[in-house]
C-alpha positions as a printed Julia matrix, in Angstrom:
375×3 Matrix{Float64}:
 164.87  120.3   106.3
 163.63  116.54  106.03
 165.94  113.76  106.42
 165.4   110.42  104.2
 167.48  107.04  104.51
 167.97  107.13  108.07
 168.38  103.53  108.27
 171.11  103.51  105.45
 172.99  105.92  107.68
 172.38  103.78  110.73
 173.69  100.76  109.0
 176.85  102.49  107.81
 177.84  103.54  111.27
 177.04   99.85  112.46
 179.63   98.51  110.15
 182.37  100.86  110.76
 185.05   98.82  112.64
 186.27   98.28  116.04
 185.48  101.0   117.8
 181.57  101.69  118.23
 180.26  104.08  116.16
 176.42  105.36  117.02
 174.45  107.57  114.77
 172.21  109.92  117.08
 169.35  112.44  116.17
 171.22  115.67  116.9
 168.44  116.97  118.63
 168.57  114.3   121.14
 172.23  114.24  121.52
 172.1   117.88  122.61
 169.42  117.08  124.93
 171.83  114.54  126.35
 173.91  115.96  129.67
 176.33  113.08  129.46
 177.05  113.59  125.82
 176.87  117.31  126.24
 179.78  116.89  128.74
 181.5   114.62  126.55
 181.36  116.96  123.48
 182.49  119.74  125.72
 185.61  117.92  126.59
 186.32  116.98  122.81
 185.98  120.69  122.07
 189.72  120.9   123.37
 190.92  119.74  120.02
 188.53  122.2   117.96
 190.1   124.44  115.38
 186.73  126.51  114.59
 184.19  127.61  116.7
 181.74  126.26  114.13
 182.91  122.96  115.67
 181.35  123.79  119.17
 178.25  122.15  120.74
 176.74  125.59  121.15
 177.18  126.4   117.32
 175.45  122.98  116.28
 172.79  123.49  118.77
 171.73  126.93  117.34
 171.82  125.66  113.87
 169.68  122.46  114.72
 166.94  124.29  116.07
 166.87  126.82  113.11
 167.69  125.03  110.12
 167.25  120.87  110.72
 164.13  120.94  112.78
 165.51  117.73  114.82
 165.97  116.11  111.47
 169.99  116.32  111.6
 172.18  113.48  112.46
 175.36  113.22  114.31
 178.03  110.42  113.73
 179.62  109.56  117.28
 182.66  107.33  117.81
 183.13  106.02  121.22
 185.72  104.15  123.17
 183.97  102.5   125.74
 182.3   105.23  127.7
 184.45  107.91  125.81
 183.31  110.02  123.02
 186.44  110.06  120.8
 184.96  111.65  117.4
 181.97  113.37  116.06
 180.65  114.94  113.09
 177.13  116.95  112.73
 175.47  116.13  109.4
 172.3   116.86  107.83
 170.89  117.04  104.03
 167.98  118.23  102.31
 165.04  116.23  100.97
 165.58  114.16   98.0
 166.69  110.86   96.66
 169.95  112.72   95.48
 170.49  115.04   98.31
 173.89  115.03   99.91
 174.92  114.96  103.37
 176.79  118.0   104.56
 178.28  119.69  108.01
 175.19  121.53  109.49
 175.64  125.14  109.37
 178.13  125.18  106.31
 175.77  126.8   103.74
 174.03  129.05  106.3
 177.25  130.73  107.61
 179.77  130.22  104.88
 182.25  129.45  107.46
 184.72  126.35  107.89
 184.29  123.41  109.99
 185.69  120.05  110.56
 185.13  116.79  112.45
 186.35  116.61  116.0
 188.38  113.61  116.86
 191.25  112.84  119.46
 193.28  110.48  117.32
 193.97  108.62  114.16
 192.09  105.56  115.16
 188.97  107.56  116.02
 189.26  109.52  112.7
 189.15  105.98  110.83
 186.45  104.85  112.33
 184.18  107.85  111.22
 185.56  107.52  107.88
 184.45  104.03  107.28
 181.08  104.86  108.39
 181.13  107.87  105.83
 182.34  105.66  103.14
 179.39  103.18  103.42
 176.75  105.97  103.4
 174.92  105.47   99.74
 174.66  109.45   99.67
 177.3   111.6    98.52
 178.91  113.84  101.22
 179.99  117.41  100.23
 182.15  119.03  102.97
 182.67  122.91  101.46
 185.59  124.22  103.66
 187.49  122.13  106.13
 191.08  122.42  107.48
 193.64  121.33  104.84
 195.13  119.42  107.76
 192.37  117.8   109.08
 192.58  114.07  110.03
 189.53  113.11  108.2
 191.14  113.45  104.98
 193.81  110.96  105.14
 191.18  108.67  106.91
 188.82  109.17  103.98
 191.51  108.25  101.47
 191.99  104.98  103.44
 188.34  104.39  103.84
 186.82  105.36  100.52
 189.14  102.7    98.53
 187.24  100.28   96.22
 183.96  101.95   98.01
 183.63  105.1    95.94
 185.77  108.43   94.81
 187.05  110.91   97.05
 187.65  114.45   95.59
 189.81  116.82   97.6
 190.06  120.39   95.95
 191.51  123.86   97.15
 189.0   125.91   99.03
 189.05  129.5   100.29
 191.57  130.08  103.05
 191.03  132.25  106.13
 193.22  134.97  107.08
 194.6   135.38  110.48
 197.04  137.84  112.24
 199.32  136.12  115.12
 199.09  138.46  117.91
 202.13  139.63  120.13
 202.88  142.68  122.45
 203.53  144.72  119.1
 199.9   144.75  118.16
 198.96  146.48  121.16
 199.72  149.8   119.0
 198.55  148.26  115.75
 199.65  151.29  113.87
 203.28  150.68  114.43
 203.09  147.45  112.76
 202.98  149.01  109.38
 205.18  150.51  107.29
 205.22  154.42  106.85
 202.95  154.59  103.91
 200.21  152.6   105.4
 200.54  154.86  108.86
 200.02  158.05  106.81
 197.0   156.4   105.21
 195.3   155.81  108.44
 196.48  159.24  109.91
 194.65  160.78  106.78
 191.61  158.6   107.04
 191.18  159.45  110.71
 191.38  163.34  109.86
 188.63  162.94  107.28
 186.57  161.03  109.74
 187.13  163.81  112.45
 186.18  166.43  109.82
 182.94  165.05  109.75
 182.49  165.04  113.66
 183.57  163.32  116.92
 185.25  160.25  116.1
 184.52  157.52  118.43
 185.6   153.76  118.49
 184.25  151.32  121.0
 183.84  147.29  121.67
 181.17  146.33  123.75
 180.2   142.98  125.43
 176.42  142.6   125.18
 174.12  140.88  127.5
 170.5   139.67  127.84
 169.29  143.26  128.41
 170.79  144.84  125.32
 171.83  142.53  122.92
 168.76  142.78  120.56
 169.07  146.5   120.4
 173.22  146.19  119.47
 172.59  143.62  116.93
 169.98  145.55  115.19
 172.09  148.48  115.25
 175.05  146.47  113.54
 172.84  145.09  110.88
 171.36  148.54  109.9
 175.36  149.53  109.36
 175.72  146.81  107.6
 173.05  147.28  105.22
 174.36  150.71  104.17
 177.16  149.17  102.58
 177.7   147.34   99.24
 176.64  144.07  100.75
 173.0   145.09  100.32
 173.32  145.4    96.75
 175.35  141.82   96.59
 172.6   140.51   98.6
 174.82  139.02  101.16
 173.75  141.64  104.08
 172.31  139.78  107.22
 169.2   142.43  106.45
 168.32  141.0   102.87
 168.22  137.46  103.99
 165.52  136.65  107.14
 166.66  133.14  107.53
 170.23  134.32  107.89
 169.34  136.98  110.32
 167.3   134.43  112.6
 170.44  132.02  112.45
 172.86  134.84  113.62
 170.55  136.51  115.84
 170.29  132.97  117.74
 173.88  132.09  117.35
 175.1   135.4   119.11
 172.48  135.62  121.44
 173.68  132.42  122.95
 177.41  133.52  122.85
 176.29  136.93  124.43
 174.84  135.06  127.22
 178.24  133.41  127.82
 179.91  136.56  127.92
 181.97  136.04  124.86
 180.16  138.21  122.14
 181.94  141.54  121.1
 180.18  144.05  119.13
 182.38  147.01  117.91
 181.55  150.42  116.27
 182.87  153.38  114.92
 180.64  156.29  115.79
 180.82  159.93  114.31
 178.72  162.22  116.8
 177.27  159.21  118.02
 175.98  157.45  114.71
 177.36  154.43  114.06
 179.1   154.41  110.58
 181.01  151.08  110.86
 180.62  147.76  112.81
 181.96  144.34  113.5
 180.44  141.26  115.27
 182.94  138.78  116.62
 183.06  135.71  118.95
 185.86  135.24  121.69
 186.65  131.64  121.62
 189.85  129.41  122.45
 191.76  132.56  123.29
 191.26  134.25  119.61
 189.08  137.03  118.23
 186.79  135.37  115.72
 185.73  137.94  113.1
 182.07  136.8   112.04
 180.58  139.96  110.47
 181.87  143.36  109.36
 180.13  146.16  107.52
 180.28  150.17  107.11
 177.9   153.01  105.81
 179.14  153.65  102.04
 178.3   157.1   102.57
 181.75  157.46  104.45
 183.76  155.33  102.12
 186.28  158.33  101.67
 187.18  158.15  105.5
 187.69  154.46  105.42
 185.56  153.49  108.34
 185.9   149.93  108.2
 189.86  150.23  108.19
 189.89  152.69  111.2
 187.53  150.17  113.04
 189.41  147.45  112.02
 192.57  148.85  113.23
 191.11  149.67  116.93
 189.57  146.04  116.94
 193.05  144.36  116.21
 194.47  146.6   118.98
 191.86  145.97  121.42
 192.32  141.93  120.92
 196.07  142.3   121.48
 195.28  144.46  124.65
 193.1   141.81  125.88
 195.96  139.6   125.55
 194.38  137.04  122.88
 196.25  134.81  120.84
 195.25  135.6   117.27
 192.63  137.69  115.28
 190.87  135.5   113.1
 189.31  137.18  109.89
 187.16  133.87  108.99
 185.33  134.6   105.58
 187.83  134.02  102.98
 191.18  135.55  101.92
 189.65  138.43   99.78
 192.5   140.68   98.32
 191.93  143.53  100.36
 192.78  141.47  103.37
 196.04  140.18  102.09
 197.2   143.45  100.72
 196.11  145.58  103.7
 196.22  143.44  106.88
 198.13  139.78  106.68
 199.27  137.17  104.22
 199.21  134.68  106.81
 196.27  131.95  106.45
 194.82  128.88  107.47
 194.45  126.47  104.23
 191.47  125.01  103.77
 190.06  122.39  101.12
 186.71  121.16   99.69
 186.05  117.37   99.99
 183.64  115.57   98.34
 182.7   111.62   98.32
 180.96  109.76   95.42
 179.94  106.0    96.59
 179.64  103.45   93.81
 175.95  103.78   93.89
 173.34  105.71   91.48
 173.37  108.58   94.02
 177.07  108.78   93.89
 177.33  108.75   89.93
 174.71  111.13   89.61
 176.59  113.47   91.71
 179.84  112.81   90.15
 178.22  113.73   86.67
 177.04  116.83   87.84
 180.13  118.2    89.58
 182.09  116.78   86.83
 179.77  119.11   84.2
 179.94  122.09   86.63
 183.8   121.75   86.59
 184.02  121.5    82.96
 181.96  124.82   82.44
 184.09  126.39   84.93
 187.33  125.58   83.13
 185.64  126.94   79.83
 184.98  130.11   81.52
 188.24  130.57   82.88
 189.92  129.81   79.32
 187.41  132.29   77.53
 188.24  134.79   80.04
 192.02  134.61   79.58
 191.77  135.32   75.72
């Protein structure tokens, strides 16, 4: 990635208000011990693992080549807000959260209160380039702050985005089958009998370390490649860039002891997998997959049942599906979800006008397709 208009970025931050707003090269910021400690303290207010310094460091190394920027807000010597941003080369390129397009997961700013959010929003409002945040928390303090800041400087569009399902875990989930009705329990037993008919059935959840991480990661990626994601082009194995990103991120998490890779095996052969991160007392499910040759015995469902029970027995607070609220999750596992929105700013500049026109045309085409489909 190549960054242009850094001086515009700096000027926008310099005019943001009473709190001190400083734009920093993300690579330099990540290399600062003092800022790293301040960022770690601010992480106590994070909602997503994508807001962590570890995530930003991994993504910056692989996609930004040191050209990303981080907006930081300071009250004296205290870091009170931050938002890592980057954009591609080009006059019309938009600012976006680092990693959003590479992992397709939600993220958000970090801040410790309304004043800090307002200071950061004022800096965003002064940027000559538009901003696109694909998925942030619907309750993010950045949204009302931008409503206040963008007024008379541009347009702000907030649209619904795909929510993230989750299960609030309690003692009952230690035996997850007991949390479902008789029909679902019967489905699980039937699937288990079919799987056992193919050979010895085993579920395991592993904590990779430096010695076995690559082997376990490669095994999980190979399982995912045997399912529908390969045909859809979303499997890690079909995208070398995404594979490098997740390998680096998961390796860093494993070094902290917080990565979990789960397998369902038949006669030792892995036919379903999950890759998850333990963070903030929760189980964050980043990747799933199973061998389509075993669809009849629902290997993904059997492994999900094991993983939810494992998370409950580990006394974690919740099981976070990440991804999006797909119908199979809402129908089979949970209807609880974290609502998300997409946020776009259009400054009153040529860049903002072009972006607004392009998005308006895209939305019009989408509405037309929906009307034609309903007919």
